[in-house]
Steps between C-alpha positions, in 0.01 A plus 500: 500500500877551492668759720590686174131524408409596859736800467287644233168486697302791611330364804136471445388486869678682772399490864558874551202579262267371748660713779481813291142441434433607862690825445290558182184425693587749755544770232168412353325539827696813606401713212259512201654762262294668240549381152653821389717589786743219526751548210590855548534464882708183469720667231561806720564298818760277307687802367491680827616197683796459254597869541466485886695185564806571718697232309431654169689831533587572141781691350383841382596404149257201499139517373193432687276181440203576268179274476370437146280255309492393137245314296581157350294220371524324836371810686604837633836429665599701789873577577723723689823637339809687615809613341623522126713304254496110440183344636497260791171322540408358845235215529353429840320185620167385620301722724748785464533795256756733367534655847730217585776659280497856657837456649651391157323786317650761739851351528564398143324772317838674453606238235160363379148597403361272756140373441301294746176351347188391665421145368148395380262491784731689724558866615329762284498295178159484344388189318177350365320224714584230235875599454746208499701523817746216462878566534542465129227753440687739736822441309321594188353799655853619573581487142186701416595747782841563348365524158256765619775699651734449190760328714721260317722330762500488883703382786240254655470439870252243632406412862300204629237399248615807306815303437311230331327765277845643431629166394207453261547850358869437448442163336226638267664835420881465550559788263331729752727410794829684548552336833317279732496484887310241696436471871284300737280645756353334823153647493325262732541752780558874500828618643461662852672810373217573251267774625111447500495782226729293269301187535188698441654653183525151367168358611262787479481516113398116505185578685410843361198352317330157500621460135862553597471243779348263234789566272750413774319177559537413122866599496571255779297232332695548189827388655635199318861391442425393153569855390862506629550136384389591149784748460772292657682425168491854401641607833795266443593726195474831666817702468411815675733575791322356809532564863343260746463609872358258745432480875622197669208461757202536259239242589342484158783585247781255596845610433545207269264677255765778468757245406272343235435846349880582498572175335235512227504871405811529288520876563542463872797718616448492879296299759507649844353388829360727779579307816200442726260694270137396498367842421405748229846599361382828373350588837751411763811425313469765237847656534665165441264406214542840338883465522471172319276651228714798449809285456313257279401781251829665500669177426268417214561848362870469506486152340295628228751770400 
């Protein structure tokens, strides 16, 4: 396979998944939540953590994050939103959920209605046991989600495997994308700065019930780079203003992938590298990342005027 083709792959097997299995196992052993007590407690804990975080001191004029869910043909999709105005849709990667984007929701809600969705088989999203969990199915779910909320266009932001889903969505539904922002994420080990509570916020929903754990297993088994390869030609015609942010020390998403995307997405306006980054951008470098997003959106708005 050529280097160009490799740039489009979503890795199907990642060593960090095995390491995280131990963490998930510990959560399974540590608690056996009742079937009806997980969702409300998790929702309350997530919102409380967002409000309490010392790094998320919000301007009095800014709103607070609110948890919602909406029914689609793919399932009842859970999401958190904050702010008003043009919509920015944030898409997380495997094993995480919308909580990843809490810093963006708090910091950017003065200029956007920020929405962080929980993907299929993740977070508090509810699906049937036979639901298609491929990355293409997740991209189609995003369209159903926007339709259900009567949202026409979004500023789309994708992280890790959520970046692959964002690429597929943008290629299939370019008319729904006002701007696009893609970033890598080194998820094979958690940053030391992440608290146990934060890690638990990501993993706890995955083991809330046996069915949720089976759904996660099916999600992981559905990884196949054929989905992103299938939309490569369409991606080469994407005109939406695109920002590409990449960490230079990422072990699984080589910086050359960012060059490939910049060269093959016609709408690319800026490609920026975070030196030495092999972390969750939204977690540890959120101020820098938010600054790039804010400038990207403002630049696109001025260009459209």
